[in-house]
N, C-alpha and C positions, 0 to 999 in steps of 0.2 A: 085535890088530885089533878095533876097536869096531864094534858093529852100528849102522847108520844107516838110518832109515826115510825113504822118499820119500812125501810127501803131494802128489799131483798135484791142483792146484786149477783146472785148465783149465775145468771145467764151472761154476765159480762166478766166480773172479776173471778167468779168461780170457774168460768171456762178458761181462764188464763193459768189454771193449775197445770203443771207439766203433764202432757199426755192426754188432756181432756179436750174433746171437740164435740160440741152439741150441734147436730144438724138442725136446720130450720124447723122441721117437723117435731124434733125432740124439744126444742125450745118452746114450741107451742104446748106440748104435753106438760112440761114443767110449769109453764106460766099458768096453765089451767089449774094445776094442783096448788100453786101459790095463791091463786084467787080463792080456792076452797079454804086454804089456810087463813085467808082474810087479810093478807098484806095489802096495804093501801098504795104502795109504790113498788114497781118492778123495773129494775134497770135491765133492759133487754139486750144490750150489746154495744159494740163499738163499730158503727156502720162503715167507716172508712177502711176498716181492716180487710174486708173481703166482700165479694158479692153474696156469699152465704150469710154473712152478718147483716147485710142490708135486707136480705129476704127474711131472716129470722126476726129482725126488729119490725119489719112490715107486717108479718103474720101476727105477731103478738099485739101490735098496735091496732090492727084492724079488728081483731077478735075481742080484745079486752080493753081497748083504749077509751071506751065510753064509761066504764065503771071503775077503772083503776088508772092511776097515773103511770104512764109508760115513759121511761127515761132512756136516752141514748147518750153515750159519752163521746166527747170530742176533745182533741187537742186544741190549743189556741191558734187554730188555722181556719181561714175562711172556707177552704174546700171541705174540711171535716164538718164544719157547721152546716154547710149547704147539703151535704150528703145525709147528715143526721136528720135535718129538717124534712127532707124528702121522704126518708124512711118512716118518719113519724106522722106523715101527712094524714093517715087514716085514724089517728087517735084524737078524740075530742079533748082528752086530758094528757097532752104530751109535755115532756120536759126535756130541755137540752142542758147537758152538763158540760161546762167548759173547764178543762184541767190545765193548770200552769204551775210550774215549780216556783217555790218561794224561798227555798234554802239556798245559801251561798254555794253549797256543794253542787246543787243542780244547776244553778245559774252559771257557774263557772265551767263545769265539766260537761254538762249536757246541752246547754243553750248558748254558751259564749256571750252572755248578756250581762249588763249592769243591772242593779236593782231598779233604777228608774226606767230603763228600757223594758224590763219585765212587767213592771207595774202598768206602764203605758199600754203594752200589748194586751195584758189581761183585761183592762177596762175596755179597750177597743173591741175585743172579741166578745165580751159579755154584751156590749151594746149591739154588736152585729147579730148575735144570737137572738137578741130581743126583737129584732126586726122580723124574725120568723115565728117566734113563740113568746107568749107572756111569761111562762114559767121557765126561768133560767136559774141553774145552780152553778156556783163557782167552786171549784175544788183547788185548794192551795196545796199542791203536791209537796210532800216532805215537810209538812208544816211543823212537825215536832222537832226538826233540826233547823228551823228558821229562827232568825232574830225576831223576838216577839214584837217589838215596836214596828218593824218593817211589815211583819205579818198582819198586824192590825191595820196599818196604812193600806195595804193591798185589799183587805177585806172591806174596809170602809169605802174605798174607791170603787170596788166592784158592786157594792150595794147602790152607790150613787149612779152607777152605769145601768142598773136594772136587775141585778141578781136578787132573787127572793130567798135563796138558801145558800149558806156558806158551809162548805164541807171541809173538815180538818183531818186529812189523812195522816195516820202514823204509818207512812209508806213502807218503812223497813222494820217496823216493830221495835223501834228504839226506846220508846217512852216507858216510864213506869206510871202506875196509877196516879201518883202525886204529881208528876210532870204533866200528865194529860189533863188532870183536873184543873191545875193552875192555868194552863194554856187556854182550855175551853172557857173557863170562867172569865179570863181576860177578854177574849173575843166576844163572848156573849154580852159583857158589860159595855163594850165599846160600840155596839151596834144598836139600831132602833129595836124596840121590843117586838115588833111584828116580823122581824127577820128570823128565819129558822136557822139554827146552827146544828150541823150534823156531825156525828162521829163516823170514823172509818178507820178501823184498827186491824193491823196485821199481827201475826202470831209468832214472829221469829223468836221471841224470848218467852213464849207461852203466856203472854199477858193480854191478848187481844180482848177477851171477854171482860177481864178486870178493868182494862182501860176504857172499854165502852161504857161499863157501868159507872166508872168515875166521871166520864163525860156527861152522862145523864144527870148525875148528882150536881155537876157544875152548871147545868142549865141547858144542855143540848135538847132540842125538841125532835130530833130524828136520829135513828141509828141505821147504819149501813152494815149489812150482815149477809152471810152466805150459808146455805143449807149444808150441814155436816162440816162447816168451817173450811170448805175447799177454796182454793185460790192460789195466787202467786206464791211460789216457794212452799212454805208450810201452811199457808192459808190465812183466812180472815177470822174475825169473831163469828162464832156459829149462831145462826138464826135461832135454833132450838134452845141453845144454852142461854142466850141473852133473854129470850122471851120467858123461859121458865124461871130464870133468876129474878126477873122483874115481877113475875106473877107470885112466886113463892115468897119473896121478900118485899111484898107490897108495903109492909110496915116501914121499910127504909126508903124505898124509891118513890112511892106515892104516884105511880104512873097509871094512866088509863090507856090501855092498848087498843081500845075501840073494837074493831071488827075481828080481831085475831081469834081464831078458833083452835085452841090448843089440841083437841083430840085428833086434828089432822096432821100433827107433827110427825108421828112415826111413818105414816103413809107418804108424806112429803120426803122424808129422809130416805126411805126405801127406794123411791122413784129416782132420786138424784144419785143414790148409790148405784142403781142399776145402769143408768144412762152414762154416768161419768166413769164407770168401771173402777171407782176408787172405793175399796172395801172399808167399811167402818170397823174400827178396833172394838173388840169385845168390851173394853173398859171405857169406851167413849161415853161422856156424860149425856144423860137424858135418853139417847137413842141406842146406845150400845147394848149388846146382848146381856151384859151383866148388870145393867142399871137397876133392874128389879129382881135379880136372881141372888139367892142366899144359899151358902153351903155350910158355913160355920154353925156348929150346934148352938152356941151362945146366941147368935143372931136369929137362928131359926126359932128357938124357944121364945125369944122376945117378940118376934113377928107373929107367932101363934097367939100370944097374949094380947098384943096390940101392935099393928103396923107402925104406929108412931115411934116405937122404940128405935127403929133403924131405917126409917124412910121419911123423907121430907116432901115427897111428891106422891100423888096417887097415880098408879099406872094408867088408869082409865083417862086421866086428864091429858095424857099425851098420845092416847090411841092404843095402848097395850090392854090386853084382856085382864091381867092381874099379876100379883106377885107370884114368883116361882121358887121352889126349893130344889137345889141340886143335891142329890144324895151322894155321900162319899164318906171317907174315913173321919172327916171333921163333923159330920152330922150328929145331932143329938137324938136321944131316945124319943122325945116328943114329936120331932119331925118324922122320924122313921115310923112311929106309931100311926101318925096321920096318913102316911103313904100306904102302910099296910091295910088300914081300914078302907082307904079310897080304892085300893086294888082288890078289896074283899078277900084278903088272904087270912086275916086273923083279927080277933077283937079281945083276946085273952091277955090281961095285963101281965101274968106270969110268963106266958109264952113270948110276948113281945120283949120283955126284959131279957130273957135268955137269948132270943134271936139277935138282939141288939149287939151283944158281945160277939156273937158268931159273925154278924154282918161286918163289924168294924175290922175284924181280922182279915176277912176276904176283900173288903173294899180298899184296904191299904195297898193291894196288889194291882189295882186298876186306876187309870186316869179318870174315866167317866163311868158312872153307874146309871144304866137305863132301867126303866120299869121291868123290862124283860129279864135283866140281870137279877133284880130283886125277886121276881117270881121264881127264877131258877134256883137262887140261893135258898129261898124259903122252902122249896120242895126238897132240896138236898138236906137242909137242916131238919125237916119234919120226918124224913125217912132214914136219917143218919143214926 
């Protein structure tokens, strides 16, 4: 079983979600919860962006930098690296991440550089970052639209310049799992075995989690993820989804997530939802309201007999109290019987059977059925 590091980038890439702004004190609150979750690496911000970002990174670095790796992102500019290094000064375990585009699209339209010029700049800035900090990560922006041979040349050169981690961002969510597997595999195989290769996937085509898992299978030793999947445009691979996929399908991925404490997942998700003001969809995997909620009678009956019939995760494993049944027109007799007994309304099999038909007729007229509704319906049925 191989060790896999989780680098939670909610405080940097997650904050780049449209309309999201984490104040420095809020970054500290989220970082504290991420430490409870057990993530070994926290990317705390992009210090050159603003004074608030500098302060946020400083607060997180000073509070948690002795126990957790605290990372700050920089462009391939000396000033970015200087500001990041200063913001990370309070962290015993600090990391500077240097980002530079490697696709011809980025080199032409964004940087106005040739491939050789970009490679030279990347290695120089990695070496410069190394003068401030031993732990340096190089991110090959838009790697999935880059020429593979050139990408490997840049990654190898940055490793020679001192990078310990190579990040391969699917910056615009363009890759498919097959694409991403092949690219990650090629880069892993061209680098020394002690160098960590990291995934970083965006969700523009809804493939961020699938691509991340493909990267893990290809040999990546680190995943970069955000809580609730927030981030640029439609977001990143979701922390909770990647962790639970790796845990649930350990038989496939064979990964040791070390200090990760999954019962902290829902609490972490709720805090980020609160501070980001980005409401989680009811059908959001792992942390959505419906993740452990059942209304269909067929499913409810199966769940009563054995939760394994319709669930692959235990709710307690992610911090929920248990499974729930939502009563409605699709609910079956067994689930209704269980609810009636729980509410101490009835335990007669004949009465329950008769009330079940009465209940379905009335439930079809409402969107949601509460316990109070059930009590009221049963009283009318009993006196009717």
